[in-house]
C-alpha positions in Angstrom: -4.8 -15.9 5.6 -7.5 -13.7 7.3 -7.4 -14.3 11.0 -10.6 -14.8 13.0 -11.1 -13.9 16.7 -8.4 -11.2 16.8 -7.2 -10.3 20.3 -8.7 -7.7 22.6 -6.1 -5.8 24.6 -6.7 -3.6 27.7 -5.0 -0.3 28.2 -5.2 2.2 31.0 -5.6 5.7 29.7 -6.2 8.7 31.9 -7.3 6.4 34.7 -9.8 4.5 32.6 -9.7 1.1 31.0 -10.0 1.1 27.2 -10.4 -2.3 25.4 -8.9 -2.4 21.9 -10.1 -4.9 19.3 -6.9 -5.5 17.3 -8.5 -6.1 13.9 -5.2 -4.8 12.3 -4.0 -8.3 13.2 -6.6 -9.9 10.9 -4.0 -9.9 8.1 -0.5 -9.8 9.5 2.4 -8.7 7.3 3.2 -9.3 4.5 -0.6 -8.9 4.5 -1.9 -5.3 4.8 -2.7 -5.4 8.5 -6.2 -4.2 7.7 -9.7 -5.5 8.6 -11.0 -4.5 5.1 -9.8 -8.0 4.2 -12.9 -9.5 5.8 -15.4 -11.0 3.4 -13.2 -10.4 0.3 -11.9 -14.0 0.3 -15.4 -15.4 -0.2 -16.2 -12.8 -2.8 -13.1 -13.8 -4.8 -14.0 -17.5 -4.6 -17.4 -16.7 -6.0 -15.8 -14.8 -8.9 -13.6 -17.9 -9.6 -16.7 -20.1 -9.7 -18.3 -17.7 -12.2 -15.1 -18.0 -14.3 -14.2 -14.3 -13.9 -10.5 -14.0 -14.2 -9.7 -10.3 -14.3 -10.7 -7.9 -11.5 -10.0 -4.2 -11.1 -9.7 -2.2 -7.8 -9.5 1.5 -7.2 -7.0 2.9 -4.7 -6.8 6.3 -3.3 -3.5 8.0 -2.3 -3.7 6.4 1.2 -5.8 3.2 0.8 -4.6 -0.4 0.5 -7.3 -2.0 -1.6 -4.9 -3.2 -4.3 -2.6 -4.7 -1.7 -5.5 -6.4 0.1 -6.9 -8.1 -3.0 -3.6 -9.0 -4.6 -2.4 -10.6 -1.3 -5.6 -12.7 -1.0 -5.4 -13.8 -4.6 -1.8 -14.9 -4.1 -2.4 -16.6 -0.8 -5.4 -18.5 -2.1 -3.7 -19.3 -5.4 -6.8 -18.0 -7.3 -6.4 -17.8 -11.1 -7.3 -14.1 -11.1 -5.4 -11.2 -12.5 -5.7 -8.0 -10.4 -5.5 -4.5 -11.9 -4.8 -1.8 -9.3 -5.9 1.6 -10.5 -4.1 4.2 -8.5 -3.9 8.1 -8.6 -0.7 9.6 -9.8 0.1 13.1 -8.5 2.5 15.7 -9.9 4.5 15.7 -6.7 4.8 11.9 -6.4 8.4 10.8 -5.9 7.7 7.2 -6.9 5.4 4.3 -6.2 3.7 4.4 -2.8 4.2 1.5 -0.3 0.7 0.1 -0.9 1.3 -0.1 -4.7 4.7 -1.7 -4.2 3.1 -4.4 -2.1 0.3 -4.9 -4.6 2.8 -5.3 -7.4 4.8 -7.7 -5.2 1.8 -9.9 -4.9 1.2 -9.9 -8.7 -1.1 -7.0 -9.3 -0.8 -5.0 -12.5 -0.5 -1.3 -11.6 -2.5 1.1 -13.7 -1.7 4.8 -13.0 -4.4 7.4 -13.5 -4.2 11.2 -13.3 -5.3 12.2 -9.8 -8.9 13.4 -9.8 -12.4 12.6 -8.5 -12.7 9.0 -7.3 -16.1 8.5 -9.0 -14.6 9.6 -12.3 -11.5 7.5 -12.0 -13.7 4.5 -11.1 -15.9 5.0 -14.2 -12.8 5.1 -16.4 -11.4 2.0 -14.7 -14.7 0.1 -15.0 -14.8 0.9 -18.7 -11.3 -0.4 -19.1 -12.1 -3.6 -17.3 -15.2 -4.2 -19.4 -13.1 -3.8 -22.5 -10.7 -6.5 -21.5 -13.4 -8.9 -20.3 -13.1 -8.2 -16.5 -15.0 -6.5 -13.8 -14.4 -3.8 -11.2 -14.8 -4.7 -7.5 -17.1 -2.4 -5.6 -15.5 1.0 -4.9 -13.7 0.9 -1.5 -14.7 -2.8 -1.2 -18.2 -1.7 -0.1 -20.5 -4.7 -0.3 -22.8 -6.7 1.9 -20.4 -9.7 2.2 -17.8 -7.5 4.0 -20.5 -6.3 6.4 -21.5 -9.9 7.2 -17.9 -11.0 7.7 -17.4 -8.2 10.3 -20.7 -9.2 11.9 -19.3 -12.7 12.3 -16.2 -11.4 14.1 -18.5 -9.5 16.5 -19.8 -12.9 17.6 -16.4 -13.6 19.1 -16.4 -10.6 21.5 -17.3 -11.0 25.1 -20.9 -9.7 25.6 -20.0 -7.4 28.5 -17.6 -5.4 26.3 -20.3 -4.7 23.8 -22.8 -3.1 26.2 -21.0 0.2 26.9 -19.4 2.4 24.2 -18.0 1.1 20.9 -15.9 3.4 18.9 -15.2 2.6 15.2 -13.4 4.7 12.7 -15.6 5.4 9.6 -14.0 5.5 6.1 -16.5 3.9 3.8 -18.8 2.8 6.6 -18.5 -0.9 5.9 -16.8 -1.9 9.1 -19.2 0.1 11.2 -22.2 -1.5 9.5 -20.7 -4.9 10.3 -20.4 -4.1 13.9 -24.0 -2.9 14.1 -25.2 -6.0 12.2 -23.2 -8.2 14.6 -24.8 -6.5 17.7 -28.3 -6.9 16.2 -27.6 -10.6 15.4 -26.7 -11.2 19.1 -29.6 -9.1 20.4 -27.2 -6.7 22.2 -28.1 -3.1 22.7 -25.0 -1.0 23.6 -25.2 2.4 25.3 -23.6 4.0 22.3 -21.9 3.2 19.0 -19.7 6.1 17.8 -18.3 6.4 14.3 -15.8 9.3 14.1 -15.2 9.9 10.4 -11.8 10.1 8.9 -13.1 13.0 6.8 -15.2 16.2 7.1 -18.8 16.8 8.0 -19.8 17.0 4.4 -19.4 13.2 4.1 -21.8 12.3 7.0 -25.0 12.3 4.9 -23.5 10.0 2.2 -22.2 7.6 4.9 -25.5 7.5 6.6 -27.2 6.6 3.3 -24.7 3.9 2.5 -24.8 2.3 6.0 -28.6 2.4 6.0 -28.7 0.7 2.7 -26.4 -2.1 3.9 -28.7 -2.6 6.9 -32.0 -2.2 5.2 -33.0 -5.8 5.4 -32.4 -6.1 9.1 -34.9 -4.1 11.2 -33.0 -4.6 14.5 -29.8 -3.3 12.9 -31.7 -0.4 11.5 -33.0 0.5 14.9 -29.5 0.4 16.4 -28.2 2.6 13.7 -30.9 5.1 14.1 -31.1 5.3 17.9 -27.8 4.2 19.2 -25.2 5.3 16.7 -23.6 8.7 16.4 -21.5 9.8 13.4 -19.1 12.6 14.1 -16.9 14.6 11.7 -13.2 15.0 11.8 -11.5 18.4 11.9 -8.7 16.9 9.8 -9.0 16.1 6.1 -9.0 12.6 4.7 -5.4 12.8 3.5 -4.0 14.3 6.7 -2.1 11.9 8.9 -2.2 12.3 12.7 1.4 11.4 13.4 1.4 13.6 16.5 -1.3 11.5 18.1 0.3 8.7 20.2 -1.4 5.4 20.7 -0.2 2.4 22.9 -0.9 0.1 19.9 -0.3 0.3 16.1 -3.1 2.6 14.8 -3.5 3.9 11.2 -2.6 7.7 11.3 -5.0 8.4 8.4 -8.1 6.6 9.7 -8.2 5.1 13.2 -6.2 7.8 15.0 -8.9 10.3 14.1 -11.3 8.1 16.0 -8.8 7.6 18.9 -8.3 11.4 19.4 -12.1 11.8 19.5 -12.3 9.1 22.1 -9.6 10.8 24.3 -11.3 14.1 24.2 -14.6 12.6 25.2 -13.3 9.8 27.5 -15.0 11.1 30.7 -18.4 11.3 29.1 -18.5 7.8 27.6 -20.4 5.0 29.2 -18.1 2.1 30.2 -16.9 -0.4 29.2 -15.2 1.3 26.2 -14.3 -0.8 23.2 -12.1 0.7 20.4 -12.4 -1.3 17.2 -9.0 -0.8 15.6 -9.2 -1.4 11.9 -5.7 -0.9 10.5 -2.1 -1.0 11.4 0.3 1.8 10.5 2.6 2.1 7.5 4.6 5.0 6.1 3.1 6.1 2.8 6.3 5.3 0.8 8.6 3.2 3.0 6.3 1.0 5.1 8.0 0.3 8.4 9.8 3.6 8.7 9.6 7.0 10.3 8.4 5.6 13.6 5.6 3.5 12.0 5.0 0.1 13.7 3.2 -1.9 11.0 1.0 -4.5 12.7 3.1 -4.4 15.8 4.2 -8.0 15.4 6.6 -7.9 12.4 10.2 -7.2 13.4 12.5 -4.9 11.5 14.5 -7.9 10.4 11.5 -9.7 9.1 10.2 -6.6 7.3 13.6 -5.9 5.7 13.8 -9.5 4.4 10.5 -9.2 2.6 11.2 -5.6 1.6 14.3 -6.7 -0.3 12.2 -9.1 -2.3 9.6 -6.4 -2.9 12.2 -4.0 -4.3 13.5 -6.7 -6.7 10.0 -7.1 -8.1 9.2 -3.4 -8.2 11.7 -2.2 -10.7 9.7 0.7 -12.1 6.2 1.9 -12.5 5.8 0.3 -15.9 2.8 -2.0 -15.9 
């Protein structure tokens, strides 16, 4: 199940100490090795109590939302059917790893023609309404996830939170949780940096979304406005940074874009430096392959044992 108080590891990089919060270990394999799990468990429990038995989620080409939700439903034995709406591209050579894992944990896979996420979400929501279910928030963006991350911030040594905190920004949910956690503890860091895993065009929308999540907490709002910096990535959302080496498992599509920013600005950042690592690393189609390390804990033998069972379940893309 979702692990609290994940470890913080210290690495020496270019003569400086970097502390890494290993949030990828919040959901060890066969979980998705991703901190987006935080808060979802409680949300699903609330749905069960409200007698909602069908939920839909929207995946992108590189996200793990279906895997996250299906894994939690299976682990908690919730009587919920998960529908994973995922984009199908003309050049796809088969199901991606995240969809295989979602199906392994019982999700129904629903392929959609690749297109704008907002349009795909609207179609998925209409489908779920027709069958008596609901769609979970797009990208799992909701206040419960923010509060769950804030709770994890409570476990971190105060001294490590007073320098620079670097958090990769996808949807902005994790960053908002870190800011909320700091505000709850009355800690004012030198700087919170959110390198985006996408281009500059997304900064305005992320600022609006994070501000909305924090609107009821004036301390958090002040921290976001005066101590937080969002910076764009020169790489596109779908571009993996396989050439960037990290001393720990680090998602090539998300967190490594924050890591490379950290390295380039290392000498200018107030210490101590804390890197909030959100996700482990998986190959898009084969998981623990092509140099990927997963969550850094699962061995090749352990992975292969599960993978054989996954392949038995995933016979085809038929849903």
